[in-house]
N, C-alpha and C positions, 0 to 999 in steps of 0.2 A: 634072587629070581625067585626062589622057592617061597623065602620068607615075604618077601612084597605078594605074591601070590595066595599064600596063606592070608596075610594084612587085608587082601581085597575080598577074600570069600566072607569072613568076619563081619568086615563093612557091609557086604552083601546078605548075611544071614541077620546082622543085629540092627543094622544102621537105618531099614525102613521103621522096625519096629521100635526103635529109640524115638525117630523122627517122628512118627505117629503121635507115641506119646505124649512128647513135648507139646505137638501142635495140640493135640487135644486140651492139656493142661492149660496151657497159651490161651486158646479160642475159650475153654470155660472161663478162666481169669477174667476175659473181657469181657464176654457176655456179663458175667456177675458184675464186674465196675460197670457195664454200661446198664444194665437192670438199674443198679445203686444210683446211678446217676441220672437217670429216667426218673425214678421215683422222688429225686429229690427235686428235681425241675417240674415235676407234676405237681408238688408241694407247693414249690414256689409259686406256677400258674395259679393254682387252684388259692392260694392266699390273695394273687393278686387279682383274681377272677373275680372271687367272691366279694371283695372290695369295691373293684370296677363297676361289678353287678349292680351292688347294693347303692353305689355312688348314681348310676345310672336311673336307679328306680325312684331313689329320693328326689331327682332333678325332676324327672318326667312328673313327678307328683306334683310339684313345684309348680310346674312348667303347666300342668293341666288345671291346676286351681287357677292360676293367674289366667289362665284362658277362659275360664269359668267366668271369672269376676269380669274380663274385659268383654265379655258376650252379654253377660247380665249389665254391667255400665251404660255400653253401646246402646243397648233396647231402652235404658230409661227415659229419655224425653218421648219415644215413642210410644212405650207402654203409656206413658202419664196420660198423652194423646188420646191413645184409645180410650182411656178409663174415663177421661173429661168428658169425652164425645157422647159415652155411653149415657155418661148422669144428666147430660144437659137435654140430649133426645129426648130422655125421659120426663125430665122437669118441663121442657118444653111440651112435649105430649098433655102432662098433666092441666099447663096451662091454657091449652087449646082446648080442653074437656071442660075447665070453668069458664071459660068464654062462651062455648056452645051453651050449657048450660042456663047461663045467666045473660046472653048477648040482647034480650032488651032491658035488660038496666042499663042505667048509665055508665060510662066508662069508669069514674072514680070506682063506683061501687065492684064492679069485676075486678080492678084493680085491686082493692081490698082483699077481696075472695081470693084472688093469687096471692097476695104477700101473704095470707092467713096459711093457707094449703103449704105454701114454700117454707115458710120460715120454720116448720115443724118436720121437716126435710132434710137432713143431713146425711153425710156420706164420708167415709174414711176417719169418723169420728169428729175431724173438726172442720169439715168441709162445708161449703156454704156456694148460696147462687146470688147473683143481682144483676138487676134489671136496670135500663136504661132506654129512654128517648133519645130520637136524633138531634134534640136540642143542646143532649151531653147533661140533661137532667138525671139523677139518680133515683128512679122510683124506689129501689129495693137493694139493700144491702145486707145479707144475713149474717155478716161477721161484725160490722159496726155501723150502728144503727143513727149514730151522729151525721154520717154521710148522705144517709136519705132525704134527699128532696133540695142536696144542693147540685150546684151547676159547675160540668167538672169539664165544659168543654174546650177551655184553655190550660186543662193542668197537664203539665209535662213532667215526666218522668226524670231521674239523675242521670240517663243517656237521651235527653232531650228528647222524646219519643212523646207527642201529643197524642194521649190514647184515644180520646172521644173521636176527635178529627180525623185520626185514620181509621178507625172502625168504621163511621159513616160512611168514608169515602168507599170502603171496601163491602160493606153490606151493601151500598145502593146498586151493585152490579151481581152479588151472590147473596144468596139466603144464610149459607153458613160460613164460618171460616175459624182458623186456628190463631191466635195471636200470643206473641208473647211480650213482656215489659217488665219493670223493674219496681218495685212496691214496697214500702218500708215494715218490718216484724216490730217486732216487742221492742228492741235495742236500737230503734231507729233507723238503721242501717237500712239500704234497700237490695233486694235482692232479686235475681230473675225468678220470674212467675210465667207460669204456659196456661195459656186458657181456650177455652173454645165457646164459642158465640154463633147464636140463630136468632132470626127473625124471627117475631109473632106476626105474622103479617094483618091480621084482622085489626091489631091494635096500633099498628105501625110503632113497636118497641122490638127491642132485643132480650135476649136473656142469653146470660152467659155464666161461668163458674172458671177459676183458676187456683192452681197451686204452685205454691213455692218449690221449685225443682230442689233444692238442697232439702227441703222436707221431706220430698219424696227419696232423694237418695239417702237419705238417714235412714230412712224404712228398708232401704233397699242393702244397706251396708247391714244394719241388724240383722237380718234375713239371710243376709250372705254368712254373717258371722256365726249364728245360732246353727247354720247349716254344716260349717267348717268345724265348729266343736263336737258337732255329731260323727265326723268321717272320723271312720278306724279302717286302718290296712293291714294286712300279714297280724302278728303277734302285739308288736309294740306300737307299731304305725300310728304317728297324728300328725296333724296338722299345726303350728301355732303361728299367731300372728301377732306383731308389735306396733305401736305407734311408733313414731318418730324419736319419743323422749321414754320408750322403753315401758310404756304400760301395754299390758297383756290385754288383747280385744279377742284372742282365740285361744284356748288349750283345751288340752284332755282333762285335764283338771279346774272344774267350772269353778272352783272358790277364788282361783289364783285370777280371774279375768277382772279388768278393772285395776289389777295392782301392779305396782311399777315390779320390775324385775331385778332392780338394785334392792327393794326393800326385801324382795323375795330370798336373795341370796343364794342359790341351788345352783349357782354355776360358779365354778371357781375364778378368781378374778374377775367379778363381775364386771366392772366398769371397762377394765383393758377389753374382754371377752365382747362388751355391749358395740365397743367402739369399730372393733373388728367387724363385726357382724353390719353396720352400718356402711362400714367401708365395702366390703366385699358385695354388700346387697344392692349395689347401685348398676351394674354388670352382670349378677349372678355369679355367685362363687360357691366353693366348698371350706366350710370350717371346721376345724377339729378343736375340742377343747375336751375338758373334765367337766362331767354333767352329774349332778344329786339326789335330782330325782324323777329317775327310772320306773316307770308303772310296775307293780308288785316285786319290785325288789327290795332285798335289804342292805343290798351294798351301798356304800354311803358313797362313793367316787366310782364312776363309770366312765369310762372314755367314748366319746361320740362327736361322730361326723353328719354334719348338718348341711344342705344345699339351701341357699337364703338368697333371697331376690327381693327387691323392691316395685310394688303396686306405686308409680310416681302419681299417677292421677289422687290418690287418696291417702297418700306417703304412709303406706303400709308396708312393712317388710315380712314377708312371707317365707316361713321355711319349713322342712321337715328334716329328719335323720334319722340313722340306725346305730345301735350300739356294738361298739367294738367284741365286746362280751360273748352276743350272741353270735356275730360274724365268727369269732375264732371256735366257738363249739360246735359252728356248720363244720368248719374247717377241721376240725379234729376228728369229727365222724367221718368227713371224706376220706381225711388222712388213714384212720383205723381201715375204711375201708380198702386202700390203694395198698396198707402193709400187708392186708391177709392176702390182697391179690398179689401183692410182692413175693411172699413167702410159698404160696402155690405156685407161681412161674419158676421159683427157683430149685424148687423139690422136683417139677417138672423139669428143668433145664439138667439137674444132677442125674436123672431117669435116664434123659437122652442121651446124655454124655457116656456115661457110662457104657449103655447098651452099646454105643455109636463106638466107642473107644474098642470094646472088647472085639465088634465086629469087624473093623479096622485094622486090628491087632491080627485076628486071624486072614483075615485078606493080606496083610503084609506078609505075615510069616508063608503062606500058600505064594504071592509073587514071589519073596527071596527065594524061597527053594526053587522054584522054575527059574527064575533068574541064576541061582547056583546051577542048576542042571546045565543051561543054555551057556552060561561060561565054561563051565570044563568042557561043555562038547564045542563051546568055540575054539579052547584053548588048544584043545586037540587037532582041532584042525588048523589053526594057526601054527602049532608045531609041524603038522603036516606039509603046511605050505613052506613053511621056514625051510623043512629038508629039502623041498622041492626047487625053492628058489636057489638053497645053497648048493645043491647040485649043479642045476642050470647055472648058477654063477660062475661055479668051479668049472664048469665044461667052457662058459665063455671064454672066462681068462686063459683056461688052458688053451682054447681055440687062438684067441688074440696073442697069445705068449707065441704059438706054432705060428700065426701068420705073422709077426713080430719077429723070429726069427728066420723066417723065409726072407722076409726084407733085409733082415741085416746079412743073412749068407749071401744074397744077390750084392749087398753094396761090400760084402768082403772078396766076393770075387770082383767086383769091378776095380777096386782098392788094391789086389793084389796082381790083377793080369800085368800091369807094366813091370815091377819091381819082379815080377818070377821071369819076365821077357827079358830084363837085365841081366838078371843070375845067368840064363840061359845062355844068353850071347856071350855074355863074360867067360862063362865056363866052355864054351865051345869056342872062341876065338883062341883061348890059350891051349887047348887040346888040339886043336889044329894046326899053328903054330909049332908046338911041339912035336908036331908028327913029322912036318916038312923040316924040321930042323933049324927055324928062323926065330923064335921063341926069346926074347929079350927078357932082361932080369926087370926093365921097367915096365915091360909090357905087362908081365907076371906079378908086379906089385899091382900097378893101376888094376886089374882086372880082379885081385882080389880085394882090395880097397872097395871096389864098386859090389864083389857080390856081398863083403861084410855089411857095407853101407846098407844095402838092398835088404838083407835077411834083420837087420836090426830095425827097419821101419817096417817091416811084416812082423816082427815081435811087437814092435811099438801097438802095430793095429790091432793085434790079438788081445792087447791088454787095452785100447780103447771098448772094444766089444765086449769084454770080459765084465768091465766096470758097469757096462748098460745095464747088464743081466743080472748084476748084484741086489739080491731084494734087503735092501736096509731097512729097519725096524725101528730107528731112532732116527728122530729130527737131527739135523746137523746145519750150520751155518756156513752158506755158500754164496759167492758172487754171479747175477744173473748173466754178466759176462761169460764169465766161463762154464755157464750150463749151454749155451750157445753155442760157443767156439766148440765146446763135447759134440752138440747137436751137428754142427755142419761136418766136422770131420766124418761123422759116421753117413751123412749123407751128399757131403759134396761131391763125391764122385761122378754117382748115377747123373746129378745136377749138369755137373759139367759136359757127361756126352749126350746131356738132351736137349742144353744153349739155353738151361733158365737159368735166369739171372736172381741170386740174392741182394736184396738191396734193404740194407740194415741200419738200425740208429738205434741202438741200446746204450742206457743211461748204466752209471756205475752203482748198485743196488744191491746191498746184502739182505740175503733172506734166511729164515730158520725154519726148514721143513726137509721134504723127500727130494733131494734131486734129482734122483733116477726116475723117479715116477713123473714128476716134471717135464723131463727130458723125453720119456715114452710118450708123452701127450704132444709134445711138440713135433716132437718126429712123424707121429700119427696125421697131425694136421698138415703137415708140410707135405707129406707123401699124398694124402686127399690132392693137395693143390697140384701138386707134380702130374698125378693122374690125368686129372682133368687138363692140363695144359699140355702134356705131350699129343694130344688130340686135335692142339688150334695149328694154324701155318703163320702164325705171326708173331711179333716178338712177345716173347714171354717171362712174367715178369711177377716175383713174390715179394713183397715188403713187408719188412719184420719190425716193430717197434716195441720198445721199452722203456715205461718212464713211471716215473714215483708220483702217485696222486693224492696226497695227504696221507692217510697212513696204510696206502695200499699199492701194490705194482699192478698196472695195467700192461697187458701184451696184448699187441693188436697183429694179428697177420695176414694178409688178404694179398689176393691174385687178380690178374686180369683174365679169367677164365669165362667171363661173363655170368656168372653167379649161378646160383640155383633155381629153378622154377619154383615160381609162387604157391602150386597145387603139392608141392611134397615138401617144401622146406621146413614145414612143423614136423616131417618125421626123421629127421637127419639123426637124432639122436636114439631111435628104437632099434633094439637089438636085431640082428640079421635084414636090416633095411638098407639097401644097397642098390644106385642107379648103373652098376658096373655087370659085365654078366659074370657067371660062376668060376669061370676061370680066373677073372681078374679081382675080387672081392669078395669078403663074407658078409661085411655090413657090419662089422662089429668094433671097426676102430673106435668110430666117434663115438659109441654108446659107452666104450671102457675109459675113453679120454674123459666125456662126462662123468661117469662115475668116479674115476681117480680124482678128478678135479674137486668134487663136491664132498665126496666120502674121507679123501686122505689129505688132500690140499685144502680143504674147508675155506674153498672159493667158489668163483662162479664161473661158466663157461656158455656164452652169448654169441649167438648167429643173426648177421643181414648181409643183404646183398648192397654193394654201395657202389657209386659213379664216383671217378674222382678224376684228376688232370695229372699226368706227370710228361717233363719234357715237351709242352704244346702238344701232349696228345691225349685225348680223352678215352677211359677206360670204363669197365664193369667188371666187378667179381664179388666173389664171397668172402667177406670179412669175420673171421672171429676174433671175440674179444675176452680173455683171459684175465680175472679181477683176484688177486691173493691177498692174504693178508701180510705184514711185512712182520710184524712181531710175532 
């Protein structure tokens, strides 16, 4: 015990400090591991984030460019119409001015003056005017003099539009109108043309002009491409435009414009790369390739990621991208910042860990000493309580022993009363017959034999009670039937006198235990049943059953004394608790029985009130169940 206590004291002293030290080390390593993991995760996320961000940026640049082109292209015809209307209105006003100045002249002379003025007016470099009368005769054609004087009333374009007739019909109800038709260019192919026409009321003529949409769109493309060539964003960002055959239409280096990407060959595996460009550009996607023409760079080959999308209306492949070496440089700079932050956090963590460990160790030492003090005080109190309990148990055991001795003395008195009476009767009979002189040898021998037999019975009874009080300290094998026979011999006399019937059903079972202690428990339980039964005026019964169940012996002892009240039955195993008067009981019999069964016989003692039927009669009584291990 002292060695165990010293071990406990050492654990109390050193275990908290060791535990805290180990815990702090584990927590520190865990935090370091977490910090390192977080650093690696942040590096990974930064790399992904920078690439994703740059990819989104170049995608947005391309989509915004296409949106810009769409807006420009969408307004092509509208802008063209506005421009044409403006110049026609100006030419119309000029024509009216000429008419007003010469209205006294003949119509032919006025027309000559108007033609002379308008022939000298051009717009957009190659723009010209034409005048028709309502009979379809061309009065003026600034683009082709051979048409002047011809009647085009029945002329139809490639789309079967009768131009003069349709214009005549429109201008009968309107003073001005927009009109589109198809007209041949220099290559003899007809292209769509948009025009604006206005009536010259005093002369019953109409003046107009028109422009090929394709020419106007071509100028728009040129304007857009010049704008895109000048667009720069961030350090090396630019927009490039290719046609469907790989010719550069827009590029940061103006020397490359108009040249084919395959001729320049500044993209590795150029033919393969361009085919990929055409493929991904259909729906818009990213392309990763090796580029050899990074602005302001001496590095020959640099990996690049571009977002490429096709503008279907003009068959343009539009794209922009970013160079991965720039991204990696940004990532390295960010990683250096993270590394620096990580080192600072580690230093702070070390400081906090050391300080917190020292504080916790001091607290643990203080708590250990406090626990040690509490433990020693508690130990002293336990020892005092043990001594008190030991004295109490000794007192209870002594009282139990005295009570049992009293019971046994009463049993001895009951068992000795008849043999002593027989001895006394035999001795008195021999003496009386001797005095009156009628004593025969036969009567004397019979009397002496009776006296001897009764003395032998008394001696045997003394041995039975002496064996009951033996304090065996070693377990021995015994048969449970023999144990009950010994028990019945010790108590049977009183049961017969009180008309109590013992009904037993005991199997042949061998135990290895303390027989005398088991007999003491059985006597206590039987005596309690006897004390309750003698209060009753009906048939008094005690049932005893002993049987083997698996590896245990089950002993059931029940009576028909109506059981124990429910409100006190939970207290029957408490010391000094009794329902009898002070003269009749001490309240330690069942307490000691429970202690013996639990502590000495390694079993259990349980109680319950039970209702049962015997010989067609219903009874209720207390039932005590003893469970003992057979081995």
